[in-house]
PASE-100007 format. One record per residue: residue in one letter; x, y, z of N, C-alpha, C in turn. Coordinates in steps of 0.02 Angstrom, whole numbers, plus 50000, padded with zeros to 5 digits. Atoms other than C-alpha are relative to their C-alpha. Layout:
% PASE-100007
aXYZXYZXYZ...
END
This chain:
% PASE-100007
x500194990850008500125001149985500395005750017x499604993750005500955015249931499785004649947x500604994950028500145030849870500595008149978x499504995950031501415042949757499565007450011x500284992350003500985063649798500695003949999x499624995849996502495074949724500634993950005x499475002049982504145069049808499764994750071x500205005249934503255060949953499354993249971x500465006750021502575043849975499584997850076x500415000049924501145040150096499994991250023x500385005749970501005022950182499684998750063x500425003449920500355013350330500264996050025x499605005649977500865001550450500244994649969x499925005450025500584987050337500484999449935x499575001650073501644994950179500704993250017x499635004550007502764980950139500905002949982x499344996750018504764986150157500315000149915x499794996750043505014982549985499575003149960x500644997650021503674990649913500475007549985x499694994149984504725007849985500625000849957x499304998150006506354999849926499915002749912x500074998550066505544999049738500145005149973x500134994050028505075015949736500655004950008x499304997849996506795021149783500674999749957x499615002150052507665011849650499745004249922x500444995550065506325020349501500285006850023x499994992849981506745037049578500715000549998x499315000949968508575033449624500345002350045x499864995249921508465042849789499484995950019x500405002149944507695038449948499385004749990x500864995749984505655046049951499995000650050x500384997449954504945055250085499434997650007x500435005050001504095042150152499395003850082x500554995849939502275049550287499614994950024x500285004949981501675036950380499175001450032x500504999449981499775037050403499644995850017x500115005249999498305028150443499664996349943x500275000750061497215017750352499555003749978x500304998250022495795025750348500255009849962x499774993750018496685042150297500194999049940x499635001150057497525030950166499415000249922x500785002850042495715025850107499955008249942x500354994350026495345043750076500475003649958x499404996350051496835049749987500054996749936x500055003550071496805036249866499365001349946x500454999450045495145038949815499885007750006x499824989950049495695059549777500464998049974x499495001450061497115051249669499604997649946x500465002550059495925041749585499605003949973x500344993450006494795056249560500415003149953x499624995650029495985067749504500634995649945x499695002150065497025057049383500055003149925x500454999050045496055062749254499915007349978x500104994749998495785080249312500135004949949x499694994750041496715090149199500034997749918x500195001850073496225082849035499335004749989x500524996049988495115096048965499384997649951x500795003350007493345091648943499714998049923x500035002550080493185091848744500284994149982x499525003950009494635081148745499934992750036x500265004649957494035069348876499364996349968x500585001950053492345067448763500224996149946x499565004650058493355060548625500384993650007x499285006050006494725048048692499514993949984x500475007449999494415029948667500114997250056x499835003249949494635020748804499444993350009x500355006550030493925002148791500104994050086x499995006749962493524989248942499734993649979x500165005350039493574973848854499794993350048x500155001549960492484964448939500014990750003x499555006450014493254947248865500494997950060x499524999349959494584951348982500205001950073x500194997349958493784953849137500554997050072x499465003749951494774951949313499564994350020x500385006049982494254937349433499525003650062x500734998349938493344949149558499544998950002x500915002450016491484943149588499885005049968x500084995050028491184959449557499925004649929x500044998550057491864961549402499784995249956x500485005150035491214944949332499284998350002x500605000750027489534948349380499835006049976x499984993350051489624966549291499954996249953x499915000950060490134959349154499584995749989x500395005849998488934943549155499215006549989x500644995250023487424959149150500075003149967x499974997750054488234967549007499904996649975x499965004650037488444953348923499584996749977x500765002749982486594947348962499635006649944x500424998350015486004964348892500285001449943x499714999150079487064968448728499764994449969x499975003950040486574950248674499294999549978x500684998049970484814954948728499765004149947x500444994550035484924970748609499695005350039x500474995449931484324980148787500305006949975x499914992450028484374999948753500055002450060x499824995449927484565002848948500044994350036x499785003249947485244995449109499605003250061x499984994249936484535000849279500214994350063x499815001049927485194997449446499535003150051x500584996649945483895002349592500164996550070x500045001649926484275000949762499365001450037x500704998949967482694998949874500474996750093x499645001349917482824993950082500374992449998x499845007349995482994975550055500234995449947x499905001950060483744973349874500335003349948x499924995150049484474979349726499664999149919x500155002950033483344977649586500265001849912x499834996750060484164975749406499544997649921x500335001450087483214979149237500295002249944x499774999850076483354978249049499265006049970x500494998750013482254991948953500504995449926x499965002250054482024979948806499345002549964x500244998950025481034985848661499375007450035x500354996649962480414999948778499774999350060x500025002549942479814990148921500374998250036x499615002149934480644986649086499914993750025x499925006449991481044970849139500274998150035x499495003649951481924963549293500044994949993x499575008650017483114950249254500504998950047x499385000649935484064951249432500105004350044x500104996849946484374956149592500624999450035x499375002749962485854958549695500125002750066x500164999149920486164958749892500555008549990x499664992649959486264978649964500815000650011x499544998649945487864973550069500665000449928x499535001350031489014969949890499565006649938x500184995450049488014986449791500495004950002x499524994550010489275000649827500734996849991x499165001350035490974988949764499585000549922x500174999150056489724988749596499825005549988x499704992950020489525006449606500415003849989x499305000249977491255009449654500374997949920x499865003050068491564997949489499975005349944x500314997350075490475006449370500415008449998x499674992050003491225024749426500644999049974x499274997450014492985020549400500004999349904x499964999250049492715013249234499835006349940x500284996250037491605026749183500385004350005x499544994549976492975039949243499575004750033x500254998549948491745046349376500235000750072x499574997749919492255055349554499684991850049x500225004849955492115038749662499725001550075x500154997649949492095049649807499615002150026x500894998650016490475056649756499524998450017x500655004650001488985049849824499355004250013x500714999049989487795064149850499895003049949x500154996850055487825072449678499864996349966x500225002750043487075066649529500735000849955x499354998950042488595062749381499864996849956x500225004250062488595056549207500674998949959x498845001450017490225047749121499504995149950x500225006450044490335036148980500424994149994x499805004949978490925019248972500034994649933x499875004150071491815011248782500054993150021x499705007349977491774992348811500094996349914x499925007550046492144976948685499934994350009x500295007549959491374961148677500324998549939x499645004450073492434951748517500075006549963x499944994550055492184963448371499565008049990x500264996249994491054973048421500025007950068x499794993149949490954993648523499315000550008x500514996549960489814997648635500165005250027x499934996149978489555014848688499475001950059x500395001549937488835014848868499935006750028x500124994249930487975032548950499984998050058x500375002749913488035031349143499805005750022x500304993949957486935042349245500044996950072x500165003349952487065039649409499665008450072x500494994349991485785049449542499874996450066x499995001049917485825047649747499025000950019x500725002250002484275041249807500214998050086x500035002149936483815035349988500384992650020x499825005349979484425018849990500724999349952x499575000150020485915022249891500125002149905x500034996550070486455027649730499794995649915x500395003750053485265023149580500725001949922x499164998550047486295020549413499664997549926x500275001250073485595021849220500315001349937x499735001950053486625013749074499585000449933x500195002950070486055017148896500644998149956x499685005450027486865005248781499785002649918x500134998750088487205012448600500644995649986x499645006950043488004997248484500165006849943x499544996650024489215008048371499954995149907x499865006850090489364992548224499254999449985x500804999650015487254994248219499945003949919x500134994550067487065000948021499455004150028x500584997250018485945015247993499445000249975x500555002750019484325012347962499695006049927x500474996150035483635018147789499175001350010x500724996549997481975028547763499534994349974x500185006650014481475011147683499704995950052x499815004549950481765001647833499505003050043x500184997649943480845013747976499404999650018x500644999850007479115009347940499395002749959x500394994650044478265023547815499654995649962x500365005250024476865017847737500165003649928x499554998450063477165019147544499785011349978x500194991950036476245038547510500165002550062x499394997549955477035042647678500795004349978x499305000050037478695039047614500095003449954x499834997250072478475048347452499795007550022x500124992249969477725064747543500725000350034x499244996249956479395064447666500395002849951x499515000150051480285060647522499985008749963x500024992950034479665077047430500115004650069x499894993749958479865088547586500544999850021x499094997349990481715085547629500275000849943x499764999650070482065085847453500075007349972x500164997250030481465101647440500565007150001x499524995249990482885117147419500205002750075x499864993549941482865125547568499245000550055x500524998449950481555126847722500064996350061x499875005949942481305117847891499454994150020x500495006449984480715100747954500214998650048x499675000949921480425097148119499804991849983x499905005949981480455078748181499565000150077x500294998949897479295079048366499704992650019x500435008349976478825064748479500535002050082x499745000149933479305061248671500724996549996x499105004050007481195055348706499874992249993x500305008450020481425037448638499354998949960x500485002650069480155038848488500224999349962x499655002050065481665035348372499965008949954x500064992150021481755054948317500845000649969x499224998950026483795054748290499844993349955x499785008050074483605036048178499615005649948x500414998850051482195043448090500465010149952x499564996950041483445059648039500644999649992x499425003750053485025048248009499684996549946x500295005350079484105038047875499885006349970x500184994350040483585057147815500615001149956x499334997150028485515061147800500224996849949x499735005750061485875046347722499585000349936x500244999850073484325049347599500365007849954x499694994050050485165067347545500705002650012x499214998150013486945065247556500334996749922x499685001250070487915066247393500555001550017x499464994549993489685072747351499795006749975x500284994650009488865087547293499675004950026x500484995749932487775093547458500644999250051x499795001549949488755099947607499754998850061x500335000549929488195093147763500455002150066x499675000149912488655098047940499224999950058x500775001649932487495091448123500455004350027x499754998749918487785097548291499314998650050x500595003149943486985084448417500254999350073x499604999049928487075080848584499554994650030x499265001750025487645068148582499874995949920x499945001850051488285062648415500034992049996x500275005949994487535044148410500374992949954x499825004550065488195037148242500415004149958x499544995450040489625043548133499845000049940x500115002350032489215043547980500495004849928x499564997650052490515046347819499895003949942x500394995250028490495060747725499695006650029x500334995749984489685072947835500065002650064x499664998349936490375084247971499505000450069x500604998349950489645081448146500395003050064x499814996049922489805091048309499754999550050x500245000149929489725088748489499815005150043x500354997349940488795099548597500215000150064x499665002049904489885104048769499885007450006x499994993249948489105118248868500585003850040x499624999149976490455118748953500675003750004x499614994550038491625130048820499365001249959x500454995850027489955134548775499745002549916x500175002150070489735127148622499304998150013x500705002049998487955127448625499774999549928x500615000950078486535123648486500125005649968x499834991150010486585143248474500634999849964x499294998350018488305146448461500454993349953x499815002550048488605132048359499744999349937x500334997350074487295134448213500345007549973x499764992250060488035152348196500674997549973x499595001150059489595143548155499964997449954x500045003150053489045131548054499615005149951x500304997450062488175144847948500525002149945x499664996350020489705152947905500744993249954x499425008450031490375132947831499705000249932x500394998950110489355137147650499724993149996x500095005350006488365122247714499165000649936x500465001750032487045115947612499284995650034x500685006549920485885103847763500485001950051x499854998649931486005108447926499534995750042x500325003849957485315094348045500425002150095x500064997349915485085103348245499644994650039x500205005949958484925088248366499355003250029x500625000249949483435098448464500035005650006x500324994749973482645114648470499755001850048x500364999249930482635119348643500015007450016x500194993950009482665137848640499805006149958x500134995650065482005153448559500555002849952x499394999350038483905157048516500194996849924x499695006250064484285141748409499214999349939x500525001650047482385140948353500255007049942x500174992750054482605160148271500684997149944x499524999750051484315155848191499714995049948x500305005650052483685138848122499595003349944x500514998650059482165147048042500545006649944x499664994850048483435161948000500374996149937x499495006750035484485148547916499664999049923x500505002950069482995140247811499915005049974x500344995650014482285156247756500685003649950x499234997150056484365160047662500324993549968x499435004850058484785145247558499864994150013x499755006849978484785130947679499334994750019x500565002949963483825115747729500244996250076x499874999149923483755114047917499554994850029x500345004949983483225097847979499825000550092x499825001449934482925097048175499324993650036x500525003949960481825086548323499665008450061x500254993549954480655099148443499444993150055x500605004049964479395088748589499525003550015x500745000850018477705086748551499554996249979x500355004249988476265077848552499804997449939x500195002250095475855077748362500375003749949x499534991050037476365087648218499935007250013x500324995150003475075101148209500395005150062x499844997749950475655106248386500555002850006x499344995449991477535110148356499705005749969x500074992450010476625127348275500205002750065x500374997049935475975131448435500745000850050x499435000149942477565125048529500625006749988x499544992650016478645139148424499745004250015x500304994449981477485150648456500175003250084x500144997449949477425148648631500925001750039x499304996649996479495150748612500405006850012x499834994150016479375166448547500065002249940x500044999750056479395163448369499465002849960x500524997350034478475175548265499484996849942x500655003350026476805166248170500405002849942x499685001950044477535173448016500654996949979x499095004250008479295167148029499904994349983x500015005750027478675149848038499714998849948x500315000250034477555151747916500414999649915x499485001750084478965156147779500434995250011x499455004850011480055143847836499924991849991x500185006049984479105128447882499744996449941x500275003750057478975115047747499594994050014x500435006349959478325099547872500384996750041x500034999749947478185092748019499714991450010x500085006649988478305073348061500064996650063x499885000849937477785065148220500054993049988x500105006850004478015049648281500094996450069x500045003649939478065036348424500224993149968x499565004850039478945018648421499364995450026x500405004449993477545003348441500494992649985x499515006750021478304984448467499744995849967x499905003050041478354973948346499544993250012x500175007949996477224956248342500394996149996x499535004150023478534942448370499744994449934x499865004350062478864932348214499624995150017x499985009149995479064916448276499184997350047x500845002249981477364915348392499685003049982x500874994749995476034928048319499664994349949x500725002650015474374920248292499495005049957x500634997150027472774926748195499554999650054x500764999649992471224929748273499555004149986x500724996750016469464935848240500075007850065x500074993349947469394954248310499425000650034x500975000049969467944956548437499845005849987x500444995150017466724968048441500235005750017x499774990749977467514983448563500634999349959x499404998250037469004981148463499805000449917x500274997950058468074983848301499735007049994x500384990849961467084998948388500745005150007x499544996649982468805005648440500315002049921x499744998950065469535003348251499555003249959x500434996150038468155011748175499935008450040x500314994449984468005025248293500795006650017x499344996750030469905030948318500334999249954x499484999450034470615026948176499405000649933x500384998250068469115033248045500024996949959x499865007550038469055015447965499344997350007x500365003850015467555008847898499914991549992x499715008850021467574987647946499044998349957x500495003950063466524976747819500364994250024x499905009649993466344958247883500594999150046x499485003649935467554949047993500705003549985x499354999950015469414956348020500524996750029x499745003149974470624949048092500785002250033x499664997649965472064954148215500454995450009x499705005849989473734945348269500355001950067x499775001749945474344941848450500554994950008x499365005049963476194934148511499554996250041x500175004349941475884920548623500544999150039x499375001149959477584923348697500284993049962x499575006650008479194911948663500474999450034x499354999049977481004909448673500335006849986x499704995050074481414923148539500075007050024x500334993649986480394937148635499895000950070x500285003349942480584932048806499265000650024x500915001149977478624927348829499795006049993x500484995350008478214944048789499505000849940x500494998950057477344940648631500245007249933x499884995650040478334956148561500815000349991x499345001250041480024956348460500325006749951x499914993950033480784973548390499545004649994x500454996250009479824989748365499965004649910x500074997350057479334998848221499505010549998x500114993849987478985017148195499145002249978x500754996650032477035026148175500035007049993x499794994350016477155042148087499215003649977x500494992950011475975059148061500375003149981x499424996050028476715068847935499435005549961x500434994050030475905086147890500345006149967x499684995650050476545094547733499755007549997x500304993050030476395111747726500105003549965x499834995950051475855119347584499625007950018x500144990050000475285138547549499405002150043x500324999849976473675136547623499954997650075x499795001749919474435129747805500275005250000x499504993649974475505143647776499815004850034x500664993749980474235156247801499764997650050x500465000649947473335148747922500535000850066x499355000149973474955146448013500225008750013x499574991550014475435166147978499265004450047x500664996849930473635169148079499904999550071x499825001849939474205160948226499264996150021x500875005049997472355149948218500424992750049x500005005749924472055136648371500384992949985x499895004750025473045120548342499664993549959x500315004950018471415110648325499835001249918x500294998550049470915119948159500744998549951x499475003250037472555116048101499934992849988x500065006050004472545099848133499454997949932x500685000550070470735099448026500225000749933x499764998250057471505107747897500604994949955x499535007950023472755093547877499994994949987x500495003950010471705081747884499554999949934x500314999450091470865086747738500354999549944x499794999450057472115088447636500564993249996x499695008150038472605068547666500674998150066x499545003049956473755069047830499664995650053x500265006649961473525052147932500375001350074x499614997949959473595054648109500424994150042x499845004949990474495044248208499904992650023x500365007049976473295031148274499544996749942x500384999350049472575032148091500574991649971x499315001150017474505025048062500144992950018x499915005349924474445012048226499744995549939x500605003650021472705006448160500234995449935x500155002750063473285002947967500904994050026x499485006749980475034991348049499654994750052x500145003649937473834982948173499544993949943x500415003650046472604977948029500524996549953x499535004250043474254971347923500364995150048x499765001649985474894962448063500495000650042x499384997949971476344971648131499915000750068x500114997749967475764977548278499344998450042x500514998249987474404977848400499545005550023x500474994849999472914987348440500065005150068x499934997849942473264988348623500475005649995x499444997750030475034993648584499975009449967x500034994350026474575006948489499715004849996x500264994549960473215015148592500424999550054x499394996849952474475014348729500405004849978x499314994950022475885023548654499715006149976x499954994350034474925037248558499345001850050x500534998649941473925039548723499375005049962x500684998750013472175040748647499404998050044
END
């Protein structure tokens, strides 16, 4: 037990003599030794580990490559247990791992296809070691237990590279940890693979291929907005176009596209980054999210000066995006001049292909289909459900697909937007012009046997 600090070396009564001799040999001179208690040594050790990377600039730290190879784990039971949990999560294509301490246990849950499932329990006595292990490999402050922290782990399993985003949160019974998993080896989906109806796909392509304007993807967190944006960039990418993105975080790298990572600690915000992008002669700009008035105004200005701008917004449906921008403080006439289209989306679980079975829809289901989907049912209709099997962890669902609502903004809708009409008026007019709602698109996928009515109505919150 030896701890260096400048010319000093801290030791305890248990420090073997040969350890000090080894240091003397390396230094070429006897070190100045300071005898301290075991408790003081542990405190200084935690401080030392925490300070190891404190001089690395934040922007360099975010880009550094640090791999923890799961196939080369130590013999420690804690490390082996964590590696086992990580391996199970990666093999099952889990999106998040939750470690949740309670009064008598620590629950480990996986988020699979948007739903949490408890997969393991840890003893409370061993949990502090689990937390410390995660903090060390995520380069977090091991000694800080009172404040939330965010970090990053990059792991290798064979040839796969997994990016793990770690978030800790102090609770009454200990620190709660959530780890988001991003598989860097996953290919980016194309527009055809996302779940667009044929007519909606043609409409969306028509919107994003306009020479300039603002296109917004809306929906709550975890609704697949980033996936749609990346698929759109793949569609638009050509050697003749200069495409620049500013994101938080950059989830996937696309060859031929310049991508910028937001870094608030050095004042690289969406707004500041967007200003700099405009000086780089871009044709297409992707802004990860419009969070404030400043970003919204710069994005709209860019879209009105010859640039195509793609971004996201948190709203429940497509027409509500206009009201959200007005609430931010954007003038309605500016929105009308720049907005070319709004796409609202949600993710619904697919019925498992290995155990799905058809059945005749009940009378109650038919009434819901007719009422919610504005759909006229004639005769018997069949829906599909999964019975549960080993492929879908007995859930009846495997994988997810998006349901969409696409509002193409034509001259008539632009006139209504400039008049700042109520959202219901805008929605009614958009539906008259052929916009299908999220529920209508979802019910169409129910009737095609892709998902279930229960899933659509729950996700679309109708």
